[in-house]
N, CA, C and O atoms as CSV, one atom per row, in Angstrom:
chain,resi,resn,atom,element,x,y,z
A,1,GLU,N,N,65.051,153.033,84.037
A,1,GLU,CA,C,66.223,153.778,84.460
A,1,GLU,C,C,65.883,154.704,85.619
A,1,GLU,O,O,66.721,154.947,86.488
A,2,SER,N,N,64.662,155.220,85.637
A,2,SER,CA,C,64.230,156.059,86.755
A,2,SER,C,C,64.221,155.251,88.049
A,2,SER,O,O,64.631,155.743,89.100
A,3,LEU,N,N,63.756,154.015,87.966
A,3,LEU,CA,C,63.725,153.158,89.148
A,3,LEU,C,C,65.137,152.923,89.675
A,3,LEU,O,O,65.342,152.907,90.889
A,4,ARG,N,N,66.093,152.743,88.807
A,4,ARG,CA,C,67.486,152.552,89.225
A,4,ARG,C,C,67.957,153.744,90.053
A,4,ARG,O,O,68.601,153.572,91.088
A,5,HIS,N,N,67.631,154.956,89.591
A,5,HIS,CA,C,68.032,156.165,90.314
A,5,HIS,C,C,67.287,156.287,91.645
A,5,HIS,O,O,67.874,156.679,92.653
A,6,GLU,N,N,66.014,155.956,91.647
A,6,GLU,CA,C,65.242,156.011,92.890
A,6,GLU,C,C,65.808,155.040,93.923
A,6,GLU,O,O,65.907,155.376,95.103
A,7,LEU,N,N,66.180,153.837,93.483
A,7,LEU,CA,C,66.762,152.857,94.396
A,7,LEU,C,C,68.083,153.362,94.973
A,7,LEU,O,O,68.357,153.179,96.159
A,8,ALA,N,N,68.893,153.993,94.137
A,8,ALA,CA,C,70.184,154.519,94.604
A,8,ALA,C,C,69.975,155.644,95.615
A,8,ALA,O,O,70.661,155.691,96.636
A,9,VAL,N,N,69.047,156.541,95.345
A,9,VAL,CA,C,68.771,157.655,96.265
A,9,VAL,C,C,68.266,157.140,97.610
A,9,VAL,O,O,68.596,157.690,98.661
A,10,ALA,N,N,67.460,156.075,97.563
A,10,ALA,CA,C,66.908,155.502,98.792
A,10,ALA,C,C,67.922,154.641,99.539
A,10,ALA,O,O,67.640,154.163,100.639
A,11,GLY,N,N,69.103,154.440,98.947
A,11,GLY,CA,C,70.114,153.613,99.589
A,11,GLY,C,C,69.764,152.132,99.557
A,11,GLY,O,O,70.232,151.371,100.403
A,12,SER,N,N,68.968,151.723,98.619
A,12,SER,CA,C,68.532,150.335,98.517
A,12,SER,C,C,69.687,149.433,98.084
A,12,SER,O,O,70.523,149.841,97.278
A,13,PRO,N,N,69.736,148.213,98.614
A,13,PRO,CA,C,70.757,147.261,98.170
A,13,PRO,C,C,70.381,146.599,96.831
A,13,PRO,O,O,71.184,145.869,96.250
A,14,VAL,N,N,69.176,146.854,96.357
A,14,VAL,CA,C,68.710,146.257,95.102
A,14,VAL,C,C,69.450,146.898,93.928
A,14,VAL,O,O,69.560,148.122,93.847
A,15,LYS,N,N,69.945,146.075,93.035
A,15,LYS,CA,C,70.637,146.547,91.838
A,15,LYS,C,C,69.726,146.341,90.641
A,15,LYS,O,O,68.935,145.398,90.611
A,16,LEU,N,N,69.835,147.218,89.661
A,16,LEU,CA,C,68.957,147.136,88.512
A,16,LEU,C,C,69.722,147.476,87.237
A,16,LEU,O,O,70.450,148.467,87.178
A,17,SER,N,N,69.548,146.648,86.232
A,17,SER,CA,C,70.126,146.897,84.911
A,17,SER,C,C,68.981,146.909,83.905
A,17,SER,O,O,68.042,146.122,84.023
A,18,VAL,N,N,69.054,147.791,82.924
A,18,VAL,CA,C,68.046,147.868,81.873
A,18,VAL,C,C,68.633,147.247,80.619
A,18,VAL,O,O,69.694,147.661,80.153
A,19,VAL,N,N,67.947,146.259,80.075
A,19,VAL,CA,C,68.407,145.571,78.871
A,19,VAL,C,C,67.756,146.215,77.659
A,19,VAL,O,O,66.534,146.353,77.590
A,20,HIS,N,N,68.590,146.607,76.707
A,20,HIS,CA,C,68.136,147.169,75.431
A,20,HIS,C,C,68.468,146.147,74.348
A,20,HIS,O,O,69.567,146.164,73.793
A,21,PRO,N,N,67.517,145.254,74.044
A,21,PRO,CA,C,67.816,144.239,73.035
A,21,PRO,C,C,67.717,144.799,71.634
A,21,PRO,O,O,66.749,145.476,71.288
A,22,GLY,N,N,68.707,144.517,70.848
A,22,GLY,CA,C,68.621,144.830,69.424
A,22,GLY,C,C,67.934,143.656,68.753
A,22,GLY,O,O,67.122,142.971,69.374
A,23,GLY,N,N,68.251,143.422,67.501
A,23,GLY,CA,C,67.645,142.301,66.792
A,23,GLY,C,C,68.292,140.992,67.201
A,23,GLY,O,O,69.434,140.711,66.838
A,24,VAL,N,N,67.559,140.195,67.957
A,24,VAL,CA,C,68.037,138.881,68.361
A,24,VAL,C,C,67.351,137.863,67.454
A,24,VAL,O,O,66.131,137.886,67.294
A,25,ALA,N,N,68.131,136.984,66.873
A,25,ALA,CA,C,67.630,136.032,65.879
A,25,ALA,C,C,66.756,134.957,66.525
A,25,ALA,O,O,67.220,133.859,66.832
A,26,THR,N,N,65.501,135.295,66.722
A,26,THR,CA,C,64.511,134.364,67.269
A,26,THR,C,C,63.292,134.361,66.339
A,26,THR,O,O,63.281,135.050,65.319
A,27,ASN,N,N,62.299,133.603,66.689
A,27,ASN,CA,C,61.062,133.547,65.908
A,27,ASN,C,C,60.010,134.530,66.405
A,27,ASN,O,O,58.830,134.362,66.097
A,28,ILE,N,N,60.399,135.538,67.154
A,28,ILE,CA,C,59.424,136.450,67.741
A,28,ILE,C,C,58.588,137.156,66.666
A,28,ILE,O,O,57.381,137.318,66.844
A,29,ALA,N,N,59.190,137.570,65.580
A,29,ALA,CA,C,58.429,138.251,64.521
A,29,ALA,C,C,57.485,137.275,63.817
A,29,ALA,O,O,56.349,137.622,63.494
A,30,ARG,N,N,57.958,136.066,63.586
A,30,ARG,CA,C,57.103,135.074,62.917
A,30,ARG,C,C,55.905,134.678,63.768
A,30,ARG,O,O,54.829,134.395,63.241
A,31,ASN,N,N,56.088,134.660,65.074
A,31,ASN,CA,C,55.022,134.225,65.974
A,31,ASN,C,C,54.164,135.370,66.504
A,31,ASN,O,O,53.223,135.142,67.264
A,32,SER,N,N,54.482,136.585,66.109
A,32,SER,CA,C,53.723,137.726,66.614
A,32,SER,C,C,52.371,137.825,65.923
A,32,SER,O,O,52.175,137.332,64.812
A,33,ARG,N,N,51.460,138.471,66.607
A,33,ARG,CA,C,50.158,138.730,66.008
A,33,ARG,C,C,50.291,139.921,65.077
A,33,ARG,O,O,51.137,140.791,65.283
A,34,THR,N,N,49.471,139.953,64.075
A,34,THR,CA,C,49.515,141.041,63.107
A,34,THR,C,C,49.021,142.321,63.756
A,34,THR,O,O,47.972,142.339,64.399
A,35,GLY,N,N,49.790,143.398,63.582
A,35,GLY,CA,C,49.399,144.697,64.114
A,35,GLY,C,C,48.329,145.356,63.261
A,35,GLY,O,O,47.986,144.863,62.187
A,36,ALA,N,N,47.812,146.456,63.739
A,36,ALA,CA,C,46.754,147.174,63.039
A,36,ALA,C,C,47.223,147.695,61.684
A,36,ALA,O,O,46.415,147.825,60.764
A,37,GLY,N,N,48.512,147.994,61.547
A,37,GLY,CA,C,49.040,148.545,60.308
A,37,GLY,C,C,49.328,147.508,59.238
A,37,GLY,O,O,49.622,147.863,58.097
A,38,ILE,N,N,49.247,146.237,59.587
A,38,ILE,CA,C,49.552,145.177,58.624
A,38,ILE,C,C,48.307,144.318,58.450
A,38,ILE,O,O,47.956,143.529,59.327
A,39,THR,N,N,47.647,144.479,57.314
A,39,THR,CA,C,46.371,143.802,57.101
A,39,THR,C,C,46.432,142.696,56.055
A,39,THR,O,O,45.456,141.967,55.882
A,40,ASP,N,N,47.544,142.555,55.359
A,40,ASP,CA,C,47.630,141.493,54.354
A,40,ASP,C,C,48.883,140.660,54.569
A,40,ASP,O,O,49.840,141.100,55.206
A,41,ASN,N,N,48.860,139.452,54.026
A,41,ASN,CA,C,49.965,138.516,54.227
A,41,ASN,C,C,51.268,138.981,53.588
A,41,ASN,O,O,52.345,138.709,54.119
A,42,ALA,N,N,51.188,139.676,52.461
A,42,ALA,CA,C,52.409,140.149,51.799
A,42,ALA,C,C,53.134,141.159,52.679
A,42,ALA,O,O,54.356,141.102,52.817
A,43,ARG,N,N,52.391,142.073,53.266
A,43,ARG,CA,C,53.029,143.066,54.147
A,43,ARG,C,C,53.563,142.410,55.403
A,43,ARG,O,O,54.611,142.811,55.910
A,44,ARG,N,N,52.864,141.410,55.913
A,44,ARG,CA,C,53.345,140.691,57.098
A,44,ARG,C,C,54.639,139.961,56.770
A,44,ARG,O,O,55.594,140.003,57.546
A,45,ALA,N,N,54.672,139.289,55.616
A,45,ALA,CA,C,55.881,138.578,55.190
A,45,ALA,C,C,57.042,139.551,55.012
A,45,ALA,O,O,58.177,139.240,55.374
A,46,GLU,N,N,56.763,140.717,54.459
A,46,GLU,CA,C,57.803,141.742,54.286
A,46,GLU,C,C,58.338,142.202,55.640
A,46,GLU,O,O,59.542,142.395,55.809
A,47,SER,N,N,57.443,142.373,56.588
A,47,SER,CA,C,57.845,142.788,57.933
A,47,SER,C,C,58.736,141.728,58.586
A,47,SER,O,O,59.728,142.056,59.237
A,48,ILE,N,N,58.375,140.468,58.406
A,48,ILE,CA,C,59.174,139.368,58.961
A,48,ILE,C,C,60.545,139.318,58.296
A,48,ILE,O,O,61.553,139.122,58.974
A,49,GLU,N,N,60.592,139.492,56.974
A,49,GLU,CA,C,61.873,139.494,56.251
A,49,GLU,C,C,62.756,140.638,56.721
A,49,GLU,O,O,63.967,140.475,56.866
A,50,ARG,N,N,62.148,141.800,56.960
A,50,ARG,CA,C,62.914,142.957,57.421
A,50,ARG,C,C,63.505,142.671,58.796
A,50,ARG,O,O,64.666,142.987,59.055
A,51,PHE,N,N,62.701,142.070,59.682
A,51,PHE,CA,C,63.207,141.719,61.011
A,51,PHE,C,C,64.345,140.712,60.895
A,51,PHE,O,O,65.386,140.869,61.532
A,52,ASP,N,N,64.142,139.673,60.076
A,52,ASP,CA,C,65.177,138.650,59.912
A,52,ASP,C,C,66.476,139.242,59.370
A,52,ASP,O,O,67.565,138.805,59.741
A,53,ALA,N,N,66.357,140.237,58.491
A,53,ALA,CA,C,67.550,140.874,57.924
A,53,ALA,C,C,68.317,141.664,58.974
A,53,ALA,O,O,69.535,141.815,58.874
A,54,LEU,N,N,67.616,142.166,59.972
A,54,LEU,CA,C,68.263,142.996,60.989
A,54,LEU,C,C,68.672,142.210,62.236
A,54,LEU,O,O,69.548,142.645,62.983
A,55,ALA,N,N,68.054,141.079,62.458
A,55,ALA,CA,C,68.321,140.292,63.665
A,55,ALA,C,C,69.618,139.516,63.501
A,55,ALA,O,O,69.630,138.435,62.911
A,56,ARG,N,N,70.693,140.056,64.013
A,56,ARG,CA,C,72.023,139.477,63.816
A,56,ARG,C,C,72.555,138.732,65.046
A,56,ARG,O,O,73.379,137.828,64.907
A,57,THR,N,N,72.101,139.093,66.229
A,57,THR,CA,C,72.642,138.522,67.461
A,57,THR,C,C,71.964,137.194,67.766
A,57,THR,O,O,70.739,137.087,67.709
A,58,THR,N,N,72.760,136.188,68.087
A,58,THR,CA,C,72.182,134.889,68.449
A,58,THR,C,C,71.619,134.971,69.864
A,58,THR,O,O,72.084,135.783,70.663
A,59,PRO,N,N,70.635,134.150,70.184
A,59,PRO,CA,C,70.117,134.131,71.551
A,59,PRO,C,C,71.201,133.828,72.587
A,59,PRO,O,O,71.197,134.401,73.676
A,60,ALA,N,N,72.121,132.934,72.251
A,60,ALA,CA,C,73.204,132.594,73.192
A,60,ALA,C,C,74.104,133.797,73.449
A,60,ALA,O,O,74.497,134.046,74.589
A,61,ALA,N,N,74.433,134.546,72.394
A,61,ALA,CA,C,75.276,135.737,72.562
A,61,ALA,C,C,74.543,136.807,73.373
A,61,ALA,O,O,75.147,137.494,74.197
A,62,ALA,N,N,73.242,136.942,73.134
A,62,ALA,CA,C,72.449,137.913,73.892
A,62,ALA,C,C,72.419,137.534,75.374
A,62,ALA,O,O,72.598,138.390,76.241
A,63,ALA,N,N,72.195,136.261,75.658
A,63,ALA,CA,C,72.152,135.802,77.048
A,63,ALA,C,C,73.492,136.032,77.748
A,63,ALA,O,O,73.526,136.468,78.899
A,64,GLN,N,N,74.586,135.741,77.059
A,64,GLN,CA,C,75.907,135.946,77.653
A,64,GLN,C,C,76.165,137.415,77.936
A,64,GLN,O,O,76.737,137.759,78.970
A,65,ARG,N,N,75.748,138.279,77.027
A,65,ARG,CA,C,75.928,139.723,77.218
A,65,ARG,C,C,75.117,140.212,78.414
A,65,ARG,O,O,75.589,141.047,79.185
A,66,ILE,N,N,73.900,139.696,78.573
A,66,ILE,CA,C,73.057,140.079,79.714
A,66,ILE,C,C,73.695,139.616,81.019
A,66,ILE,O,O,73.742,140.376,81.986
A,67,ILE,N,N,74.180,138.393,81.056
A,67,ILE,CA,C,74.826,137.872,82.267
A,67,ILE,C,C,76.037,138.729,82.639
A,67,ILE,O,O,76.214,139.100,83.799
A,68,THR,N,N,76.859,139.033,81.651
A,68,THR,CA,C,78.050,139.855,81.895
A,68,THR,C,C,77.649,141.238,82.418
A,68,THR,O,O,78.256,141.751,83.358
A,69,GLY,N,N,76.640,141.828,81.813
A,69,GLY,CA,C,76.178,143.147,82.250
A,69,GLY,C,C,75.649,143.142,83.673
A,69,GLY,O,O,75.908,144.071,84.439
A,70,ILE,N,N,74.910,142.105,84.029
A,70,ILE,CA,C,74.383,141.998,85.392
A,70,ILE,C,C,75.523,141.815,86.388
A,70,ILE,O,O,75.538,142.448,87.443
A,71,GLU,N,N,76.478,140.946,86.051
A,71,GLU,CA,C,77.614,140.704,86.944
A,71,GLU,C,C,78.416,141.977,87.185
A,71,GLU,O,O,78.978,142.159,88.265
A,72,LYS,N,N,78.475,142.855,86.195
A,72,LYS,CA,C,79.221,144.108,86.325
A,72,LYS,C,C,78.340,145.264,86.795
A,72,LYS,O,O,78.796,146.403,86.890
A,73,ASN,N,N,77.079,144.962,87.088
A,73,ASN,CA,C,76.110,145.970,87.525
A,73,ASN,C,C,76.052,147.158,86.553
A,73,ASN,O,O,76.005,148.314,86.974
A,74,GLN,N,N,76.056,146.861,85.271
A,74,GLN,CA,C,75.980,147.917,84.275
A,74,GLN,C,C,74.557,148.483,84.229
A,74,GLN,O,O,73.590,147.722,84.228
A,75,PRO,N,N,74.426,149.803,84.191
A,75,PRO,CA,C,73.085,150.392,84.170
A,75,PRO,C,C,72.324,150.086,82.886
A,75,PRO,O,O,71.110,149.889,82.918
A,76,ARG,N,N,73.020,150.046,81.769
A,76,ARG,CA,C,72.414,149.723,80.472
A,76,ARG,C,C,73.163,148.555,79.862
A,76,ARG,O,O,74.392,148.545,79.804
A,77,ILE,N,N,72.405,147.580,79.413
A,77,ILE,CA,C,73.000,146.427,78.745
A,77,ILE,C,C,72.477,146.436,77.311
A,77,ILE,O,O,71.315,146.122,77.054
A,78,LEU,N,N,73.358,146.801,76.391
A,78,LEU,CA,C,72.990,146.920,74.987
A,78,LEU,C,C,73.341,145.621,74.271
A,78,LEU,O,O,74.484,145.165,74.321
A,79,ILE,N,N,72.349,145.025,73.604
A,79,ILE,CA,C,72.529,143.736,72.940
A,79,ILE,C,C,72.673,143.946,71.443
A,79,ILE,O,O,71.694,144.254,70.763
A,80,GLY,N,N,73.872,143.784,70.928
A,80,GLY,CA,C,74.131,143.891,69.501
A,80,GLY,C,C,74.492,145.297,69.049
A,80,GLY,O,O,74.218,146.287,69.726
A,81,LYS,N,N,75.115,145.345,67.883
A,81,LYS,CA,C,75.530,146.637,67.320
A,81,LYS,C,C,74.341,147.518,67.001
A,81,LYS,O,O,74.432,148.743,67.088
A,82,ASP,N,N,73.215,146.901,66.628
A,82,ASP,CA,C,72.040,147.694,66.316
A,82,ASP,C,C,71.494,148.399,67.558
A,82,ASP,O,O,70.979,149.512,67.457
A,83,ALA,N,N,71.599,147.772,68.717
A,83,ALA,CA,C,71.160,148.414,69.957
A,83,ALA,C,C,72.091,149.562,70.330
A,83,ALA,O,O,71.640,150.597,70.822
A,84,VAL,N,N,73.375,149.381,70.098
A,84,VAL,CA,C,74.346,150.455,70.365
A,84,VAL,C,C,74.055,151.636,69.438
A,84,VAL,O,O,74.043,152.788,69.871
A,85,PHE,N,N,73.821,151.337,68.162
A,85,PHE,CA,C,73.489,152.382,67.196
A,85,PHE,C,C,72.219,153.122,67.625
A,85,PHE,O,O,72.174,154.352,67.602
A,86,MET,N,N,71.202,152.375,68.010
A,86,MET,CA,C,69.926,152.979,68.416
A,86,MET,C,C,70.107,153.846,69.656
A,86,MET,O,O,69.544,154.938,69.740
A,87,ASP,N,N,70.874,153.374,70.600
A,87,ASP,CA,C,71.126,154.140,71.824
A,87,ASP,C,C,71.792,155.478,71.499
A,87,ASP,O,O,71.373,156.522,71.997
A,88,LEU,N,N,72.816,155.440,70.674
A,88,LEU,CA,C,73.500,156.681,70.288
A,88,LEU,C,C,72.578,157.606,69.495
A,88,LEU,O,O,72.560,158.818,69.712
A,89,LEU,N,N,71.823,157.023,68.584
A,89,LEU,CA,C,70.912,157.827,67.767
A,89,LEU,C,C,69.870,158.538,68.626
A,89,LEU,O,O,69.596,159.720,68.419
A,90,GLN,N,N,69.292,157.826,69.582
A,90,GLN,CA,C,68.299,158.439,70.472
A,90,GLN,C,C,68.913,159.553,71.320
A,90,GLN,O,O,68.263,160.565,71.580
A,91,ARG,N,N,70.131,159.373,71.739
A,91,ARG,CA,C,70.780,160.385,72.576
A,91,ARG,C,C,71.115,161.650,71.791
A,91,ARG,O,O,70.947,162.762,72.291
A,92,PHE,N,N,71.596,161.470,70.545
A,92,PHE,CA,C,72.008,162.632,69.753
A,92,PHE,C,C,70.884,163.273,68.958
A,92,PHE,O,O,70.955,164.459,68.633
A,93,ARG,N,N,69.846,162.506,68.640
A,93,ARG,CA,C,68.730,163.021,67.828
A,93,ARG,C,C,67.397,162.613,68.450
A,93,ARG,O,O,66.621,161.915,67.797
A,94,PRO,N,N,67.103,163.016,69.677
A,94,PRO,CA,C,65.908,162.509,70.362
A,94,PRO,C,C,64.589,162.807,69.650
A,94,PRO,O,O,63.650,162.018,69.749
A,95,GLY,N,N,64.502,163.913,68.947
A,95,GLY,CA,C,63.248,164.261,68.294
A,95,GLY,C,C,63.083,163.724,66.891
A,95,GLY,O,O,61.968,163.675,66.373
A,96,THR,N,N,64.189,163.316,66.263
A,96,THR,CA,C,64.116,162.929,64.853
A,96,THR,C,C,64.735,161.565,64.560
A,96,THR,O,O,64.931,161.211,63.397
A,97,TYR,N,N,65.038,160.813,65.584
A,97,TYR,CA,C,65.745,159.552,65.357
A,97,TYR,C,C,64.929,158.532,64.577
A,97,TYR,O,O,65.506,157.719,63.856
A,98,TRP,N,N,63.593,158.549,64.700
A,98,TRP,CA,C,62.804,157.499,64.084
A,98,TRP,C,C,62.931,157.491,62.562
A,98,TRP,O,O,63.057,156.425,61.960
A,99,LYS,N,N,62.900,158.671,61.933
A,99,LYS,CA,C,63.029,158.725,60.475
A,99,LYS,C,C,64.380,158.186,60.028
A,99,LYS,O,O,64.468,157.461,59.037
A,100,MET,N,N,65.421,158.536,60.750
A,100,MET,CA,C,66.757,158.042,60.420
A,100,MET,C,C,66.820,156.527,60.592
A,100,MET,O,O,67.407,155.825,59.769
A,101,LEU,N,N,66.218,156.035,61.653
A,101,LEU,CA,C,66.213,154.598,61.917
A,101,LEU,C,C,65.454,153.855,60.826
A,101,LEU,O,O,65.905,152.808,60.361
A,102,GLN,N,N,64.319,154.381,60.418
A,102,GLN,CA,C,63.530,153.731,59.382
A,102,GLN,C,C,64.313,153.627,58.073
A,102,GLN,O,O,64.302,152.582,57.423
A,103,ARG,N,N,64.989,154.700,57.688
A,103,ARG,CA,C,65.801,154.667,56.464
A,103,ARG,C,C,66.903,153.623,56.571
A,103,ARG,O,O,67.147,152.881,55.620
A,104,GLN,N,N,67.565,153.560,57.707
A,104,GLN,CA,C,68.645,152.600,57.913
A,104,GLN,C,C,68.121,151.165,57.850
A,104,GLN,O,O,68.758,150.297,57.254
A,105,MET,N,N,66.978,150.919,58.454
A,105,MET,CA,C,66.399,149.579,58.430
A,105,MET,C,C,66.046,149.156,57.009
A,105,MET,O,O,66.286,148.013,56.622
A,106,GLU,N,N,65.480,150.068,56.238
A,106,GLU,CA,C,65.122,149.763,54.857
A,106,GLU,C,C,66.361,149.460,54.012
A,106,GLU,O,O,66.350,148.531,53.204
A,107,LYS,N,N,67.422,150.237,54.194
A,107,LYS,CA,C,68.662,150.005,53.445
A,107,LYS,C,C,69.267,148.649,53.800
A,107,LYS,O,O,69.670,147.894,52.915
A,108,THR,N,N,69.329,148.347,55.075
A,108,THR,CA,C,69.910,147.083,55.523
A,108,THR,C,C,69.109,145.900,55.011
A,108,THR,O,O,69.684,144.921,54.536
A,109,ALA,N,N,67.802,145.978,55.100
A,109,ALA,CA,C,66.948,144.890,54.634
A,109,ALA,C,C,67.092,144.697,53.132
A,109,ALA,O,O,67.153,143.561,52.664
A,110,ALA,N,N,67.147,145.793,52.362
A,110,ALA,CA,C,67.285,145.703,50.908
A,110,ALA,C,C,68.610,145.047,50.527
A,110,ALA,O,O,68.653,144.218,49.619
A,111,LYS,N,N,69.684,145.413,51.213
A,111,LYS,CA,C,70.997,144.823,50.929
A,111,LYS,C,C,70.984,143.318,51.200
A,111,LYS,O,O,71.492,142.528,50.404
A,112,ARG,N,N,70.406,142.941,52.318
A,112,ARG,CA,C,70.409,141.522,52.682
A,112,ARG,C,C,69.533,140.705,51.740
A,112,ARG,O,O,69.895,139.594,51.353
A,113,MET,N,N,68.383,141.258,51.375
A,113,MET,CA,C,67.496,140.544,50.450
A,113,MET,C,C,68.157,140.394,49.083
A,113,MET,O,O,68.025,139.352,48.441
A,114,ALA,N,N,68.872,141.434,48.633
A,114,ALA,CA,C,69.586,141.361,47.352
A,114,ALA,C,C,70.690,140.313,47.425
A,114,ALA,O,O,70.893,139.552,46.479
A,115,ARG,N,N,71.395,140.275,48.535
A,115,ARG,CA,C,72.464,139.289,48.712
A,115,ARG,C,C,71.889,137.872,48.741
A,115,ARG,O,O,72.453,136.957,48.141
A,116,ASP,N,N,70.767,137.695,49.436
A,116,ASP,CA,C,70.130,136.367,49.501
A,116,ASP,C,C,69.603,135.935,48.135
A,116,ASP,O,O,69.660,134.756,47.786
A,117,ALA,N,N,69.094,136.892,47.369
A,117,ALA,CA,C,68.566,136.569,46.030
A,117,ALA,C,C,69.687,136.162,45.084
A,117,ALA,O,O,69.475,135.355,44.180
A,118,ALA,N,N,70.887,136.720,45.290
A,118,ALA,CA,C,72.028,136.421,44.425
A,118,ALA,C,C,72.587,135.018,44.687
A,118,ALA,O,O,73.297,134.470,43.845
A,119,ARG,N,N,72.280,134.452,45.818
A,119,ARG,CA,C,72.820,133.132,46.182
A,119,ARG,C,C,72.182,132.032,45.421
A,119,ARG,O,O,72.527,130.866,45.615
């Protein structure tokens, strides 16, 4: 976002949009390498399930939203309701948003796992 402002001040014809992807339903979590905080397969599987529970936007919908945002020269392109929520949360609670986000993610994942188990 700083670069966007610098380009505008310099009178540059270059346009820039920042994409804030929320959970896009891809295999990125499944194909990721294990981080330092996840040392066993059960925790890795739990992390993948949590991501899958939150990843609601299809890749096609994300791509269309990005194209639309670029065509309209939007400074921020938010992908999915979770990205909109995160953007608002960071703006209103910059110092404490992470704890709130973590609680929300845990609640959402628990609801989805319970719903999937009931099927």
